[in-house]
C-alpha positions as CSV (number, residue, x, y, z in Angstrom):
1,M,3.7,-17.9,-13.4
2,L,0.1,-20.0,-12.5
3,D,2.2,-22.9,-12.3
4,I,4.8,-21.2,-9.3
5,V,1.2,-19.8,-7.9
6,W,-0.5,-23.0,-7.6
7,R,2.8,-24.7,-6.4
8,A,3.4,-21.9,-3.1
9,V,-0.4,-22.5,-2.3
10,A,0.1,-26.1,-1.9
11,I,3.1,-25.6,0.0
12,G,0.9,-23.8,2.6
13,I,-1.8,-26.4,2.5
14,G,1.0,-29.0,2.8
15,A,2.3,-27.1,6.0
16,T,-0.7,-26.6,7.8
17,V,-1.8,-30.4,7.4
18,F,1.5,-30.8,8.9
19,M,0.7,-28.2,11.8
20,D,-3.1,-30.3,12.3
21,V,-1.9,-34.0,11.8
22,W,1.1,-32.4,15.0
23,A,-1.9,-31.2,17.3
24,I,-3.8,-34.3,16.9
25,L,-0.6,-36.5,18.2
26,L,0.0,-34.0,20.9
27,N,-3.7,-34.4,21.8
28,K,-3.3,-38.3,21.9
29,A,0.1,-38.9,23.1
30,F,-0.5,-36.2,25.9
31,G,-3.6,-35.0,26.3
32,L,-3.2,-31.0,25.4
33,P,-5.9,-29.2,23.5
34,R,-6.4,-29.2,20.2
35,P,-6.5,-25.1,18.9
36,N,-10.4,-23.8,18.6
37,W,-10.7,-22.7,15.6
38,G,-14.0,-21.7,16.2
39,L,-12.5,-19.0,18.9
40,V,-10.6,-18.0,15.6
41,G,-13.3,-17.3,13.9
42,R,-15.2,-15.4,16.2
43,W,-12.4,-13.4,15.7
44,V,-12.0,-13.1,12.4
45,R,-15.8,-12.1,12.8
46,H,-15.5,-9.2,14.4
47,L,-11.7,-7.8,13.2
48,P,-14.0,-4.9,11.5
49,E,-15.3,-4.0,15.0
50,K,-12.4,-4.9,17.3
51,V,-9.5,-6.2,16.9
52,F,-8.6,-6.6,20.3
53,H,-10.8,-8.5,22.8
54,D,-10.2,-9.1,26.8
55,D,-11.7,-12.3,26.1
56,I,-13.1,-13.7,22.6
57,G,-15.3,-16.3,24.6
58,K,-17.3,-13.4,26.0
59,A,-17.5,-11.7,22.2
60,A,-21.1,-12.4,20.1
61,P,-20.7,-15.6,18.9
62,Y,-21.1,-16.6,15.1
63,A,-23.1,-19.5,13.5
64,H,-20.3,-20.5,11.3
65,E,-17.1,-19.5,13.2
66,K,-16.0,-23.3,13.3
67,A,-15.7,-23.0,9.6
68,L,-14.8,-19.3,9.1
69,G,-11.7,-20.3,11.3
70,W,-10.8,-23.3,10.1
71,A,-10.8,-21.4,6.7
72,F,-8.8,-18.5,8.0
73,H,-6.0,-21.2,9.2
74,Y,-5.9,-22.4,6.0
75,L,-5.7,-19.1,4.0
76,V,-3.0,-17.7,6.7
77,G,-0.9,-20.9,5.7
78,M,-2.0,-20.6,2.1
79,L,-0.3,-17.3,2.3
80,Y,2.6,-18.1,4.3
81,G,3.4,-20.5,1.3
82,V,3.3,-17.2,-1.1
83,I,5.0,-15.0,0.7
84,L,8.1,-18.2,0.8
85,V,8.5,-18.4,-2.4
86,V,8.3,-14.9,-3.1
87,L,11.0,-14.4,-0.7
88,A,13.0,-17.6,-1.4
89,G,12.3,-16.9,-5.0
90,A,11.1,-19.0,-7.7
91,G,14.4,-21.3,-8.1
92,W,13.7,-22.4,-4.0
93,L,10.6,-24.6,-5.8
94,A,13.1,-26.5,-8.2
95,A,15.6,-26.9,-5.2
96,P,14.1,-26.5,-1.8
97,T,16.4,-26.1,1.3
98,F,15.3,-26.1,5.0
99,L,16.7,-23.0,6.0
100,P,14.3,-20.6,4.4
101,A,11.3,-22.5,5.6
102,F,12.8,-22.6,8.9
103,I,13.4,-19.2,8.8
104,L,9.5,-18.2,7.6
105,G,8.1,-21.0,10.4
106,I,9.8,-18.8,13.2
107,V,9.1,-15.8,12.1
108,T,5.4,-16.6,11.3
109,V,5.1,-17.2,14.8
110,G,4.9,-13.4,15.5
111,A,2.1,-13.1,14.2
112,G,0.2,-15.8,17.0
113,W,2.0,-14.1,19.3
114,F,1.6,-10.2,18.4
115,L,-1.6,-10.4,16.9
116,L,-3.7,-13.3,17.2
117,A,-3.2,-13.8,20.6
118,P,-3.6,-10.3,22.3
119,G,-6.2,-10.3,20.1
120,M,-8.0,-13.1,21.6
121,G,-7.6,-12.3,25.0
122,A,-4.5,-14.1,25.9
123,G,-1.8,-11.4,26.0
124,W,1.2,-10.6,23.8
125,A,3.1,-14.0,23.5
126,A,0.2,-15.3,25.7
127,S,1.1,-13.7,28.9
128,K,-2.1,-13.8,30.4
129,L,-2.1,-17.4,30.5
130,P,-1.4,-19.6,33.7
131,N,1.5,-21.0,31.9
132,P,2.9,-18.8,29.1
133,M,6.6,-20.1,28.8
134,L,4.9,-23.6,28.2
135,V,2.6,-21.8,25.2
136,R,5.7,-20.2,23.9
137,T,7.7,-23.5,23.7
138,L,4.5,-25.3,22.2
139,N,4.4,-22.7,19.6
140,L,7.7,-22.6,18.5
141,V,7.6,-26.4,17.9
142,S,4.5,-26.2,16.0
143,H,5.8,-23.7,14.1
144,T,8.9,-25.7,13.3
145,V,6.5,-28.3,12.6
146,F,5.0,-26.1,10.1
147,A,8.7,-25.0,8.6
148,L,8.9,-29.0,8.0
149,G,5.5,-29.0,6.1
150,L,6.9,-26.1,3.9
151,F,9.9,-28.2,3.6
152,S,8.5,-31.6,3.0
153,T,5.5,-30.5,0.4
154,A,7.7,-28.2,-1.3
155,L,9.7,-31.1,-2.3
156,L,6.5,-32.9,-3.0
157,V,5.5,-30.6,-6.1
158,R,8.7,-29.9,-7.2
């Protein structure tokens, strides 16, 4: 059982690394901004008091918000790795296929669109941003990359 949990966590970490490398490539190739994990950390720090902010940038800063944001990002990735193995079954670890990883990758966009974005003040599915369709498209592509990371890491740890 411990082996299954370890591999599920590793799959989530690997997928999160894939997503981070993708963000770096988009930044280097097209000048797109990288995710601001400091503001995510600020949002996490304020969760006990408030979930939805008009602008998380105006919330009181937290000294270690960047570290908290990065930790949260990887914790969520690990959780998604565990969820994938629970839903696909432990047998999936022996013979991973892309479809379960892809379905989970796309479903996880919902957490960003319907919790994180409105929580930070960007509106439902980034609707308050000047370019919501571009943001949504990039979210879908990034989560597809996350799915590729889930699948690829599963192949590595099987």
